[in-house]
C-alpha positions as CSV (number, residue, x, y, z in Angstrom):
1,X,162.9,150.8,82.3
2,X,161.6,153.3,84.8
3,X,158.4,153.1,83.9
4,X,158.2,149.1,83.8
5,X,159.5,149.6,87.7
6,X,157.1,152.2,88.6
7,X,154.3,150.4,87.5
8,X,155.2,147.6,89.6
9,X,156.2,149.3,92.7
10,X,152.1,150.6,92.3
11,X,151.2,147.1,91.7
12,X,152.9,146.2,95.0
13,X,151.2,148.8,96.8
14,X,147.8,148.3,95.7
15,X,148.3,144.2,96.6
16,X,149.3,144.9,99.8
17,X,146.5,147.6,100.7
18,X,143.7,144.8,99.3
19,X,145.9,141.9,101.3
20,X,147.2,143.0,104.1
21,X,150.0,140.8,106.0
22,X,148.8,137.8,108.4
23,X,149.7,138.4,112.4
24,X,153.1,137.7,113.0
25,X,154.1,134.2,113.2
26,X,152.8,133.1,116.6
27,X,150.5,135.4,117.3
28,X,146.5,135.4,116.6
29,X,145.0,135.5,113.3
30,X,142.6,137.7,111.9
31,X,139.1,137.5,112.4
32,X,137.2,135.7,109.1
33,X,135.6,138.7,107.0
34,X,132.4,139.6,108.6
35,X,130.2,142.5,108.3
36,X,129.9,144.9,110.8
37,X,132.4,146.4,113.5
38,X,134.6,144.0,115.2
39,X,134.3,143.9,119.1
40,X,136.5,146.3,121.0
41,X,138.7,144.7,123.2
42,X,138.9,146.2,127.0
43,X,141.7,144.8,128.9
44,X,141.7,145.1,133.0
45,X,144.7,144.8,134.7
46,X,145.3,143.2,138.2
47,X,146.9,143.9,141.4
48,X,150.7,145.3,141.7
49,X,150.3,145.7,138.1
50,X,149.4,148.5,135.5
51,X,147.9,148.9,131.9
52,X,151.5,148.3,130.7
53,X,150.7,144.7,131.7
54,X,148.9,144.3,128.4
55,X,151.6,145.9,126.0
56,X,152.4,142.8,124.1
57,X,148.9,141.6,123.7
58,X,147.4,145.3,122.3
59,X,150.2,145.1,119.7
60,X,149.3,141.3,118.9
61,X,145.8,142.4,119.0
62,X,146.3,145.5,116.9
63,X,147.9,142.8,114.0
64,X,144.9,141.0,114.1
65,X,143.0,143.5,113.0
66,X,141.3,144.3,116.8
67,X,140.9,147.6,118.5
68,X,142.3,147.2,122.0
69,X,141.8,149.1,125.3
70,X,143.7,148.7,128.5
71,X,142.2,150.8,131.4
72,X,143.1,151.7,134.3
73,X,141.9,149.5,137.7
74,X,142.3,151.7,140.7
75,X,142.7,148.7,143.0
76,X,140.8,150.3,145.9
77,X,137.9,147.9,146.4
78,X,135.9,145.9,145.0
79,X,132.4,147.9,144.3
80,X,134.5,150.6,143.3
81,X,137.0,149.3,140.7
82,X,133.8,147.4,138.9
83,X,132.1,150.5,138.7
84,X,134.8,152.5,137.3
85,X,135.5,149.8,134.8
86,X,131.5,149.8,134.1
87,X,131.8,153.4,133.6
88,X,134.3,153.2,130.9
89,X,132.2,150.3,129.1
90,X,129.7,152.8,128.7
91,X,131.8,154.7,126.4
92,X,132.9,152.2,123.9
93,X,130.1,151.8,121.0
94,X,129.2,148.2,120.0
95,X,130.3,145.2,121.5
96,X,133.2,144.7,124.1
97,X,135.2,141.4,125.0
98,X,135.9,142.4,128.3
99,X,139.3,141.0,130.0
100,X,141.0,140.6,133.3
101,X,143.9,139.2,134.8
102,X,144.5,138.3,138.4
103,X,142.2,140.2,140.7
104,X,140.8,142.1,137.4
105,X,139.2,139.0,137.0
106,X,137.0,139.9,140.0
107,X,136.4,143.2,138.9
108,X,135.3,142.3,135.0
109,X,132.7,139.4,136.6
110,X,131.3,142.7,138.4
111,X,131.8,145.2,136.0
112,X,130.1,143.2,133.3
113,X,127.0,142.7,134.9
114,X,125.6,146.1,134.1
115,X,127.2,146.5,130.6
116,X,124.7,145.3,128.0
117,X,127.6,145.3,125.4
118,X,129.8,142.7,126.9
119,X,129.4,139.6,124.8
120,X,132.2,137.7,125.5
121,X,134.7,137.3,129.2
122,X,138.3,136.6,129.0
123,X,140.1,135.3,132.2
124,X,143.4,135.3,132.7
125,X,145.2,133.7,135.0
126,X,142.3,135.1,137.3
127,X,139.8,135.0,139.7
128,X,136.4,134.3,138.8
129,X,134.4,135.0,141.8
130,X,130.5,133.6,142.6
131,X,128.5,136.2,144.6
132,X,129.7,136.3,147.7
133,X,133.1,135.0,147.4
134,X,136.0,137.3,147.7
135,X,139.0,137.4,145.8
136,X,141.2,136.6,148.8
137,X,139.4,133.2,148.9
138,X,140.3,132.1,145.2
139,X,143.9,131.6,145.2
140,X,143.8,127.8,146.2
141,X,146.1,125.7,148.5
142,X,149.8,126.2,148.2
143,X,149.3,129.7,146.8
144,X,152.6,131.9,147.5
145,X,149.7,134.0,149.1
146,X,148.9,131.6,152.0
147,X,152.1,132.7,153.7
148,X,152.3,135.2,156.6
149,X,151.6,138.9,155.7
150,X,154.4,140.0,157.0
151,X,156.8,138.3,154.9
152,X,154.8,139.2,151.7
153,X,154.1,142.6,152.4
154,X,155.2,146.3,153.1
155,X,152.2,148.2,154.1
156,X,151.3,151.6,154.3
157,X,148.0,153.9,155.1
158,X,146.1,156.2,152.7
159,X,143.8,158.6,152.7
160,X,140.4,157.9,153.4
161,X,140.8,154.1,154.0
162,X,138.1,152.1,155.0
163,X,138.6,150.5,158.8
164,X,141.3,148.2,158.8
165,X,142.4,148.8,155.2
166,X,145.9,149.7,154.1
167,X,147.9,149.6,150.8
168,X,149.8,146.2,150.2
169,X,153.1,146.2,148.0
170,X,154.8,142.8,147.2
171,X,158.2,142.3,148.6
172,X,161.2,142.2,146.4
173,X,161.6,138.3,147.1
174,X,157.8,137.5,146.8
175,X,157.5,139.4,143.5
176,X,160.8,138.1,141.7
177,X,160.1,134.3,142.8
178,X,156.7,133.6,142.8
179,X,154.7,136.8,140.9
180,X,157.3,136.8,138.3
181,X,158.6,134.0,138.3
182,X,159.3,133.0,134.6
183,X,160.5,136.6,133.5
184,X,164.5,137.4,133.3
185,X,165.5,139.2,136.9
186,X,165.8,142.1,135.9
187,X,162.6,142.6,134.6
188,X,161.2,141.4,137.2
189,X,163.0,143.8,139.4
190,X,162.0,146.3,137.5
191,X,158.3,145.8,137.4
192,X,158.8,145.3,141.5
193,X,160.1,148.4,141.8
194,X,157.3,150.0,139.9
195,X,154.3,148.0,140.7
196,X,151.4,149.8,141.9
197,X,149.6,149.4,145.6
198,X,146.7,147.5,146.3
199,X,144.1,148.2,149.2
200,X,143.7,144.9,151.2
201,X,140.4,145.9,151.1
202,X,139.7,145.1,147.1
203,X,140.5,141.6,148.0
204,X,138.3,141.1,151.1
205,X,135.4,143.0,148.9
206,X,132.4,139.9,148.5
207,X,131.4,139.7,144.7
208,X,127.9,140.7,144.2
209,X,127.8,139.7,140.5
210,X,128.7,136.9,138.7
211,X,128.7,137.8,135.1
212,X,129.9,134.4,133.9
213,X,126.8,132.9,134.7
214,X,124.9,135.0,131.6
215,X,128.0,135.8,129.5
216,X,130.4,133.1,127.6
217,X,133.9,133.0,129.1
218,X,137.0,132.3,128.3
219,X,140.2,130.7,130.5
220,X,144.0,131.0,130.1
221,X,145.1,129.4,133.0
222,X,148.9,129.1,133.5
223,X,150.5,125.6,135.0
224,X,153.3,127.6,136.4
225,X,151.3,129.9,138.7
226,X,152.1,130.2,141.9
227,X,149.2,133.0,142.7
228,X,146.3,131.6,142.2
229,X,147.2,128.0,141.6
230,X,146.6,125.9,138.4
231,X,143.8,123.8,140.9
232,X,142.1,126.9,141.4
233,X,142.4,128.5,137.9
234,X,140.8,125.0,136.4
235,X,138.3,124.6,139.2
236,X,137.1,128.3,138.4
237,X,136.9,127.4,135.1
238,X,134.6,124.4,135.2
239,X,132.5,126.0,137.1
240,X,132.0,128.8,134.7
241,X,131.6,127.0,131.7
242,X,134.7,128.8,130.3
243,X,136.6,127.3,127.2
244,X,139.7,126.6,128.6
245,X,143.4,127.2,127.1
246,X,146.1,125.6,129.3
247,X,149.5,126.8,128.8
248,X,152.4,125.0,130.0
249,X,154.7,126.6,132.3
250,X,154.7,130.4,132.4
251,X,153.8,132.3,135.9
252,X,151.2,134.7,137.4
253,X,152.6,137.1,134.5
254,X,152.2,134.9,131.7
255,X,150.6,138.3,130.1
256,X,153.8,139.6,130.0
257,X,156.2,136.8,129.2
258,X,154.2,135.3,126.6
259,X,151.8,137.6,124.9
260,X,151.0,136.1,121.7
261,X,149.6,133.3,123.4
262,X,147.0,134.9,125.5
263,X,146.3,137.4,122.3
264,X,145.4,134.4,120.5
265,X,142.8,133.3,123.1
266,X,141.6,137.0,123.1
267,X,141.0,136.9,119.8
268,X,139.5,133.5,119.6
269,X,136.9,135.1,122.2
270,X,136.6,138.1,119.7
271,X,135.8,136.0,116.8
272,X,132.9,134.6,118.4
273,X,131.0,137.6,118.5
274,X,128.6,138.4,116.0
275,X,128.3,141.6,114.5
276,X,125.2,143.8,114.2
């Protein structure tokens, strides 16, 4: 039966090649077949975070057949951060789905305005500013960030900082109890210990663009977010005309605790982009 076994194995391998396994249960399903390339998903993290925030989404999107790139957000100031992202977008051939978390929402709102290949925007517990608004204005009434700055941040100077600007680090209790409140304590503490500083300048710079006025958008809103309140998130999403997914629970780091759910929304946006 050696030959018969070999034929069976070859048939199974051929079938696997022609019919790839579906995405893992709970994760995003691949887009329906269509001619032409799928869009590239570009993921922009927010303050006190880095590209690793998107690790779960990158894996889930890859299983769904999409190319995903998580890029570094400098966290220095809105104008420069948006220019950095816009510069990267020029290196991507074909359509792009641009995704932002938290302060990264302000960044993509500005970066997409000068990037004609961006065909969809996805906001994940994110700021969605209109022209003239700052990120700091959009946290919402009742946000943990309304507390005294001394109780929220450890501060430090940095070279060539604009006048009055400082690097901000979230204090441990704020990070664990409010920023990452649905993560296991050990995980939250590790993320606190490895956080990247964000310049106060990033939150105080008025937005110069509002790309959501011309580009279709999706919004993932967590009801357990204590940093950008659910009420503020839903109000911004409504103003932008976004297609909204409301996630029950979570935190400001639902992208870390529930990446499959976030990735499903991103995939829906990607599947809406027509090839060619």
